[in-house]
C-alpha positions, 0 to 999 in steps of 0.5 A, spaced: 359 642 087 353 644 091 352 637 091 359 635 093 358 640 099 351 637 100 354 630 101 360 633 106 355 636 110 350 631 110 356 626 112 359 629 117 366 630 113 367 637 114 368 635 122 374 632 124 375 625 124 377 624 131 371 628 133 367 624 138 360 623 136 358 619 144 362 617 150 361 610 153 363 610 160 367 616 159 370 612 152 369 616 146 366 614 139 369 617 134 367 620 127 372 616 124 369 610 127 362 612 125 364 613 117 367 607 117 362 603 121 357 606 116 360 606 110 356 612 109 360 616 102 361 609 099 353 607 099 352 615 096 357 615 092 355 608 089 348 609 088 350 616 085 353 613 079 346 610 077 341 614 080 344 621 082 337 624 082 334 619 089 342 621 092 341 628 090 333 627 094 337 624 100 341 629 101 338 636 099 331 634 102 329 634 110 326 628 108 332 624 105 337 628 111 332 625 116 332 618 113 341 618 113 340 621 120 337 615 122 341 610 119 347 614 122 344 613 129 342 606 128 349 605 126 352 608 132 347 604 137 351 598 134 357 602 135 355 603 143 353 596 144 359 594 141 363 598 145 360 596 152 361 588 149 368 590 149 369 594 155 365 589 159 370 583 156 377 587 158 373 588 166 373 580 165 380 580 163 379 576 157 384 577 152 385 573 145 390 569 142 394 573 139 398 569 135 390 567 132 390 575 131 396 575 127 395 569 123 387 571 121 390 578 119 395 576 115 390 571 111 385 577 111 391 580 106 393 575 103 385 574 100 385 582 098 391 581 094 388 575 091 382 578 090 385 584 086 390 581 083 396 585 087 403 583 090 403 586 097 408 591 095 403 593 089 398 593 095 402 597 099 403 603 094 395 603 092 395 604 100 399 610 100 397 613 094 390 613 099 395 616 104 396 610 109 401 605 110 401 598 109 402 597 117 397 602 118 392 598 114 395 592 118 394 594 125 387 596 123 384 589 120 388 586 127 384 590 131 378 588 128 380 581 128 382 582 136 375 585 137 371 580 134 375 574 137 374 579 144 366 579 143 366 571 141 370 570 148 365 574 152 359 571 149 362 563 150 363 566 158 356 568 159 353 562 155 357 558 159 353 561 166 347 556 163 346 550 166 341 545 164 337 540 169 334 533 168 328 536 171 328 542 165 329 536 160 324 532 163 319 537 163 320 538 156 319 532 154 312 530 158 310 537 155 309 533 149 312 527 147 309 526 141 315 531 138 319 526 139 317 520 134 321 514 130 320 514 123 314 509 125 310 515 128 312 512 135 314 515 141 322 515 143 323 514 150 327 520 154 333 516 154 334 517 147 332 524 146 335 527 152 341 530 148 337 533 143 333 536 149 338 538 152 341 541 146 335 545 144 334 548 151 341 550 152 340 554 146 334 557 148 337 559 154 343 562 152 341 566 147 335 569 152 341 569 158 345 573 152 340 578 150 337 579 157 345 581 159 346 586 153 340 589 155 341 591 162 348 592 160 346 597 155 341 601 160 346 601 166 351 604 161 353 612 161 352 614 154 352 620 152 350 621 145 353 629 142 348 633 138 
């Protein structure tokens, strides 16, 4: 019982699921979202089956508690970045194809039922035992797919802002023509490798543009992390 109580305290399980743990531009991230993203309860439960002493050290020592707190903080930071991206996508008026959301949602449910050898009705019955309904579960799966598609649209929109010039391709080639040779070691003319160089430069610039935007957006966002 002491271990279970310590686990509850360490994981924030005694706090209401809907209680905010942070605000991003005024929009809350809840304890439930953090717990779901971190999966800490499941991680510790699994570890406890084989390594109970290790889990007790994590839960009952200051060092262990600090480690768990750092893990949760890292998970929260990922949620903050995700929320910033979703907010930007919506600000730009981006919206995923709801038909694709529905298709992916039903495919996910089919895969789950197949994996566990259950019919949809049997899966729904198990969900009821856990205190949720199939429709609530379907809505949660759809939400995740919708957000992932929205994030992909944002990344595509940001990467579309990048352009590659002929001069950039030529400069890259002339900096070291020996990087592009045929099977006999002879340098290939620029015309034959232009596309390869352009693709390489575009990927580099798109990645740099994305990372720079994300860092700037995080810095400019109004983020409040609650104690």
